[in-house]
C-alpha positions in Angstrom: 0.2 0.0 -0.1 1.5 3.3 -1.0 2.1 5.7 2.2 4.1 8.9 2.9 5.9 9.9 5.7 5.4 13.0 7.8 7.6 15.8 7.0 9.2 15.8 10.2 10.9 12.6 9.1 13.2 14.3 7.3 15.0 15.4 10.8 15.7 11.7 11.5 17.6 10.2 9.4 19.3 6.6 10.0 21.7 6.7 12.9 25.0 6.3 12.7 25.4 4.0 15.9 22.8 1.7 13.4 25.4 2.2 10.3 28.3 1.1 12.5 26.6 -2.0 13.9 25.8 -3.0 10.6 29.7 -2.6 9.4 30.4 -4.3 12.5 28.4 -7.2 11.9 29.6 -7.5 8.3 33.0 -7.9 9.4 31.9 -10.7 12.2 30.4 -12.6 9.3 33.5 -12.5 7.7 35.3 -13.6 10.3 36.8 -10.9 12.6 37.1 -10.7 16.0 35.4 -7.2 16.3 36.1 -5.1 20.0 33.4 -2.6 20.5 34.2 0.4 21.7 31.5 2.8 20.1 28.0 2.5 22.5 28.3 3.7 26.0 26.5 1.0 27.8 27.8 -0.2 31.2 29.1 -3.8 30.7 29.3 -3.6 34.7 26.7 -5.7 36.1 24.5 -3.8 38.3 24.5 -4.5 42.4 23.4 -7.9 43.5 21.3 -6.2 46.0 19.6 -3.8 43.5 19.1 -7.1 41.5 17.3 -8.7 44.5 14.9 -6.2 44.8 14.0 -6.2 41.8 12.9 -9.6 41.5 11.3 -9.7 45.1 8.9 -7.3 43.6 8.7 -8.9 39.9 7.4 -11.7 42.1 4.7 -9.8 43.6 1.6 -10.2 41.6 0.5 -6.7 42.8 3.1 -4.8 41.3 2.2 -5.0 37.7 -0.5 -2.2 37.4 0.3 1.3 36.0 2.4 3.4 37.9 1.6 6.6 36.1 4.4 8.9 38.0 7.5 8.2 40.2 6.4 6.6 43.6 6.7 8.4 47.0 9.7 6.4 48.1 11.4 6.7 44.9 11.5 10.5 44.7 12.1 10.7 48.9 15.3 8.1 47.6 16.2 11.1 45.1 15.7 13.8 47.6 18.0 12.3 50.1 20.8 11.1 47.5 20.8 14.7 46.7 21.3 15.9 50.0 23.9 13.0 50.9 26.3 13.4 48.0 25.9 17.4 47.0 24.1 19.0 49.9 21.4 20.5 47.8 17.6 20.4 49.2 15.0 19.4 47.5 11.3 19.3 48.0 10.4 15.4 46.6 6.7 16.4 45.9 7.6 19.3 43.6 11.3 19.3 42.4 11.5 16.1 41.4 9.8 14.2 38.4 10.9 10.5 37.5 11.3 9.6 33.7 11.6 6.9 31.8 15.3 7.2 31.1 17.1 10.3 30.6 16.2 10.1 26.7 12.5 10.4 28.1 13.3 13.9 29.3 15.6 15.2 27.0 13.9 14.8 23.8 10.5 15.6 25.5 11.3 18.7 27.2 11.5 20.9 24.0 8.2 20.2 23.1 7.3 21.9 26.4 9.0 24.8 26.3 10.0 25.6 22.9 7.3 26.9 19.8 8.0 26.0 16.1 11.0 28.9 15.0 12.3 29.3 18.5 15.9 28.7 19.4 17.6 25.8 21.7 21.1 26.5 22.3 22.7 23.2 22.0 26.5 21.9 23.1 28.6 21.2 19.6 29.4 18.4 20.0 26.7 16.8 22.0 24.9 13.8 22.6 22.3 13.1 19.4 19.1 13.0 21.4 19.3 17.1 21.9 18.9 17.3 18.4 16.3 15.2 18.0 14.0 16.7 20.8 14.5 20.3 19.2 13.4 18.6 15.7 10.5 17.2 17.7 9.5 20.6 18.8 10.0 21.8 15.3 12.4 24.1 16.9 16.1 25.0 15.6 19.2 24.3 17.1 21.8 27.0 17.7 25.5 24.7 18.0 27.6 26.5 21.0 31.5 25.1 19.8 32.9 23.2 22.4 36.6 24.2 21.6 39.8 22.8 23.5 41.2 26.1 23.7 38.1 26.8 25.6 38.4 24.2 27.8 35.7 22.3 26.1 32.8 24.5 27.7 30.8 26.9 25.6 32.1 30.4 25.3 28.6 32.4 26.2 30.2 35.8 24.7 30.1 34.7 21.6 26.6 33.9 21.1 24.9 36.5 19.5 22.3 38.9 21.1 19.6 38.2 18.4 20.1 34.2 18.8 20.0 34.7 22.7 16.7 36.7 22.5 15.1 34.3 20.3 16.6 31.5 22.5 14.3 29.6 24.9 16.0 26.4 26.4 19.6 26.1 26.8 21.4 22.5 27.2 24.7 21.5 29.1 26.2 18.2 29.9 29.1 18.2 32.2 30.8 15.6 32.8 30.3 15.9 28.8 28.7 12.8 26.4 31.0 12.9 24.3 33.4 15.7 25.7 34.0 14.3 28.9 34.7 18.0 30.6 34.0 19.2 34.1 32.2 22.2 34.4 33.5 25.1 36.9 31.3 26.6 39.6 32.3 29.7 37.7 30.8 28.6 34.6 28.0 27.8 36.2 27.4 31.0 37.8 27.8 32.8 34.4 25.4 30.3 32.8 22.8 31.6 35.6 23.4 35.0 34.9 23.2 34.5 30.9 19.6 32.7 31.6 18.2 35.5 34.0 19.4 38.0 31.6 17.7 36.5 28.2 14.8 34.1 30.0 16.3 31.1 29.0 15.7 27.8 30.9 18.8 25.8 31.5 18.9 22.1 31.2 21.9 20.5 32.7 22.2 16.7 31.4 24.0 15.4 34.6 24.3 11.6 33.3 27.8 11.2 34.5 27.9 12.9 37.5 28.9 10.0 39.8 31.5 9.0 37.2 34.5 11.0 37.8 38.3 10.3 38.4 41.2 11.1 40.9 38.5 12.9 43.5 37.5 15.7 40.5 34.0 15.3 42.1 31.6 17.4 39.5 29.4 20.1 41.1 25.7 20.2 40.7 24.4 22.6 38.3 21.7 23.0 41.5 24.1 23.6 43.9 24.5 27.3 42.4 22.8 30.0 44.2 19.8 31.4 41.4 19.9 27.9 39.6 16.7 26.5 40.6 15.2 29.9 39.6 16.5 29.4 36.2 16.3 25.5 35.4 16.7 21.8 35.6 19.0 18.8 36.3 18.4 15.7 34.8 20.0 12.6 36.2 20.0 9.3 35.2 20.3 5.7 36.9 21.8 3.9 33.7 25.6 4.8 33.7 26.4 5.2 37.2 24.4 2.6 38.6 24.1 -0.1 35.8 20.8 0.0 35.0 20.5 1.4 31.4 17.9 -1.1 30.4 15.7 -0.7 33.5 15.0 2.9 31.9 14.8 5.1 34.9 16.3 8.6 35.6 14.7 12.0 36.9 14.4 15.6 36.7 14.6 17.8 39.1 14.8 21.5 39.9 12.6 24.8 39.2 8.9 23.4 40.9 7.0 25.1 37.8 9.0 23.7 35.0 8.7 20.5 36.8 4.9 21.0 37.0 4.8 21.6 33.3 6.6 18.6 31.9 4.2 16.5 34.3 1.4 17.9 32.6 3.1 16.7 29.3 3.9 13.2 30.3 1.0 12.6 32.4 -0.4 12.7 28.4 2.2 10.1 26.7 3.4 7.5 29.3 2.3 5.5 32.3 5.4 5.5 34.1 8.5 3.2 35.1 7.3 -0.3 36.1 7.0 -0.2 39.7 9.7 -3.3 40.7 12.1 -1.3 38.5 11.4 1.8 41.2 12.0 -0.2 44.0 15.0 -1.4 42.4 16.1 2.2 41.9 15.2 3.2 45.6 17.8 0.8 46.7 20.6 1.9 44.2 20.3 5.6 45.6 20.6 4.4 49.3 23.4 2.4 48.4 24.8 4.8 46.0 27.9 5.5 48.1 29.3 2.1 47.4 28.0 1.0 44.1 29.4 4.1 42.5 32.7 4.1 44.3 33.2 0.8 42.6 32.4 1.5 39.3 34.4 4.9 39.8 37.3 2.4 40.4 36.8 0.2 37.4 36.8 2.7 35.0 39.9 4.5 36.4 41.7 1.4 35.9 40.3 1.2 32.5 41.2 4.7 31.7 44.9 4.5 33.0 45.2 1.3 31.2 44.1 2.1 27.9 45.4 5.8 27.9 48.6 4.4 28.6 48.6 2.0 25.9 48.0 4.5 23.6 50.7 6.6 24.1 52.8 3.9 23.8 52.0 3.5 20.0 51.8 7.4 19.3 48.3 8.7 20.0 48.6 10.9 22.2 45.4 11.6 23.3 43.9 13.7 26.3 42.9 11.4 29.5 39.3 12.1 30.7 38.4 13.7 34.1 35.4 11.7 33.9 32.5 10.1 32.4 32.9 6.6 30.3 34.3 7.9 27.3 37.9 9.3 26.0 37.7 11.8 23.2 40.6 11.4 21.2 41.7 14.2 18.8 42.6 12.0 15.3 46.3 11.8 13.3 46.2 14.6 11.1 45.2 13.5 7.2 41.9 12.1 8.3 38.3 13.0 8.9 36.9 11.1 11.8 34.6 9.2 9.7 37.1 7.8 7.6 39.0 7.3 10.3 36.5 5.1 12.5 35.9 2.9 9.5 40.0 2.3 9.3 39.9 1.9 12.9 37.4 -1.2 11.6 38.7 -2.6 9.2 42.9 -2.4 9.7 42.2 -3.0 13.8 39.0 -4.5 14.3 38.2 -1.9 16.8 34.8 0.0 16.6 34.8 3.6 17.7 32.1 6.6 16.5 33.3 9.6 14.5 33.3 12.9 16.3 31.2 14.6 13.7 28.3 12.4 14.7 28.1 14.5 17.8 28.4 17.5 15.8 30.3 19.9 13.2 32.6 20.6 16.0 33.4 17.1 16.6 35.4 16.7 13.2 39.3 15.4 13.8 38.1 13.5 17.1 36.7 10.1 17.9 34.5 8.7 21.0 35.9 5.8 22.5 34.0 4.4 25.2 35.4 2.5 28.3 33.0 -0.2 28.3 35.5 -3.4 28.2 37.5 -5.4 30.7 41.1 -4.6 31.1 42.2 -7.3 28.8 39.7 -6.5 26.0 41.0 -2.8 26.4 44.8 -3.9 26.0 43.4 -6.1 22.8 42.2 -2.9 21.6 45.6 -1.3 22.1 47.3 -4.2 20.6 45.0 -4.3 17.6 45.6 -0.3 16.8 49.3 -0.8 17.3 49.3 -3.5 14.3 47.2 -1.4 12.4 49.5 0.7 10.5 47.6 3.6 11.3 50.0 5.4 14.1 53.7 5.8 14.3 55.3 4.5 16.7 56.3 6.1 19.9 59.7 7.3 20.2 61.2 5.6 23.2 
């Protein structure tokens, strides 16, 4: 039967991750042993106590109805988590909203606050869901370049006045994906003043807030005076608690903005599976021990991998946080060709930086999502690939 796609589908082309997966499977079918360092999906299992809680409630026949919204004990657990780990007081009844994974909030928020033709300020490079959400709202992205010379944070002074006046929303992400940078207190203070001046809502994506290294703990945007006046922080149990497939996250901050998002969500979903919420409560209660273990694992991988890359002549910066390495590629390549060369010559899957925005050209994103022995093998594969000049000893 003939049919037409909606015009908005022009904004949703094939995903680079789907293309990389298809090429990886082609290589596997040809007999190659591929090492996938592309998707930021945690390979560390959840805490046994968290899984046991999920199992316990999944065996309860009364837990299979609609949850509609986050249950009070989950919202209280988020509030307590913020109090203990960040020194921030949040009212669980009005300043916290449960989400079905952070993607739920990221792609829907522009639909709540932006009209067609409005501008949303997004980091470049940035997580691909940001542009997806803006397109769904019919709004327009204004890319804020993240440059090495500016420590990979947006230069707010470079945003033209007429753009700032049309902007309804600014999305930030620290520690970042794909660029694992930690923002300073001074930067967030500048953001709050900028938001107040131009009446812009701030959404801070803090999905990697608990994965930091060398005791360089990131600060929460909501910890700054005035932050709750202008915006929200979104966080997820996916990365830090290894619950990616469970799809549970939350939005925190300005109570009026929270109410607006709740109004939207009450029309599009029926909430998170109740046993998952119960497991999330235990995860948040055990946050200190769970996240400390994860940090140690990722830091060991980071140190091993970065040292290995340096030994083969690939001089990349060591990330301060997150689960990614943002690696500048050798001269003479574009990021897409280099990513495919890594698959062809080293059997290693990485993501071309340009997939995250124009300013990502010249880099690839590498995820620290394999065990140490596999990360070592990835280095050996890259060493023998012929893509790098051997390091001078």
